[in-house]
N, C-alpha and C positions, 0 to 999 in steps of 0.2 A: 349232642347238637352244638352246645356252646361250652368251650373249655375255660373261658374267662369272660367276665362281664364288667364293663365300665359304665357307671351311672354319672352323668354330668348334671349338677344341680345348681340352680341360682336362687333357690328358696321360693320360687313361684308356686302357684297352685298346680300348674301343669307339671312342674318338676317333682312335686310331692306325689302326684299320681305315677309319674315315671319311676320314682324311688320304689313305690309299692310293686310295680311290675318287675323291676330289676331284682329286688329281693326275692320275689316269687320265682323268677327264672333261676337265680343262683341256688335257691333251695331245691327246685325241681331237678336241675341238672348237676347238683352237687359241685358247682363251679365256684372258683374264687371270685369274690366281688370286690371291685375297686370303686372308689368314689372320688370325684374331683369337683372343686369349685374354683372358678377363675376370677381374679380381681382384674378387671379391664384397665390397662394402663394407658389407654388412648385418651382418656378424659383427664385433663389437668385442671387443678384448682389454683388459679393464679389471680385471685381477686384482691389479695392483700388482706382479706378478712379471714379466709380459711387457710391454715397451714397445709401445704400439699402432703407432707409426711403424715400429719395427723389424720387427714382425710383417707390416705391409703391404709393407715393402721385401722381406722374404723371399718373400712371395707373388708380388710382381712379378718377382723373380728366377726363381722356379719357372715362371711364365707365359712368361718369355723363353726358358727352356730348352725348353718345349713347342714354342714357335715355331721355335727353332733346329732341333729334330728335323723339323718340317715343312719348313723350308728345305732341310735335307739330303735328305729324301725327294724333294722337288721338283727339286732340283739333279741328283740321280741320273737323273731322267727328262727332263732338259733343259727343265724348266718353270720360268719365273720366277714368283716369288711376292712380294707386298708384304704385310708383316705389321705388326700393331699390338697393343699391350697396352692395354687400357682398364680403368678402375676404375668400378664401379657395380653395378647389378643386371644379372646376366648376360643375361637375355633382352632387356632393354631396350637394352643396349649392342650386342648382336648385331644386333638389328633396326634400330637407329639407324644403325649402320655400313653395313648393307646398303642402307638408304635413301639415305644420303649418297653412296654409290658406285654407285648404280643397279645393284645386283647382281641377276642373273636367278635364281640358285638358291643356297640356303643348304644346306650339307652339315653334318650333325651326327651324332655317335655316338648310338646308341640309349640308352645308359646313361652317366651321368657317374661321377665319381670316387667318390662316396659315396652309396649308396642310403639310408643313415640321414639324411644331410644333405638329400637330395632329399625324403624324407618330411616333414622339418621345414619346409623352405623352399619346397617345390613344385618340380616338375621343370622345369628350364630347357628341356629338349627339348619337353616338353608345352606350355609357354607359347610357345615359338617357333612350334611348329606351329599352335597355336590363334590366335595374333595376327598371324602373318605375312601380308603382302599380296602375297607372291611364292612361288614353288615352294620347298618344303623337302624335301630328301632325307634320310631318317633311315636310317642304316646300322647294322646289327647286327653282332655278332661271330659267329664260327663255332661257338661253344660252345652 
C-alpha cells in the first residue's frame, strides 16, 4: 500500500503519537521511513538581547533531538529511518522533501507545539493537507 513514508515531527505530543503510527506503518509495509523536522525561519529574533544565529542554532538542536527520539522509536521496532532537519516554512519544506523523495504518504500529528503560534502563522498540518499531492495521514492523540 505504501512504498515510502515521511513522518514530520515538531516534538509535540501529537507528533510523538504520529511517530508511533509511522514506524508501525513502515514495519507493516516494509517501507522506507523518512523523518523531517523543520526550523521555521519566519520568526526573527531582533530584540538586541537574543542573537538571531544563536536562536536558530538552538532551534536546530531541538529539531535534532526530536529526530533522535524518532530514530530511537524506529530502532526499537527494527525500522531504519533517514532523517533531516530543514530550515524554512514548515509546510513548504515538508511537501518539498516529500516530492524530492517520491514519498507515498506523509504522517503528521493533528496539533503542533503551539496552538497560539498556529493561530498566528496558520496551521502547518492544515496547509500540508490542503496543498499535498499525495496521501496525508493526520494522527490525533488519545486525549
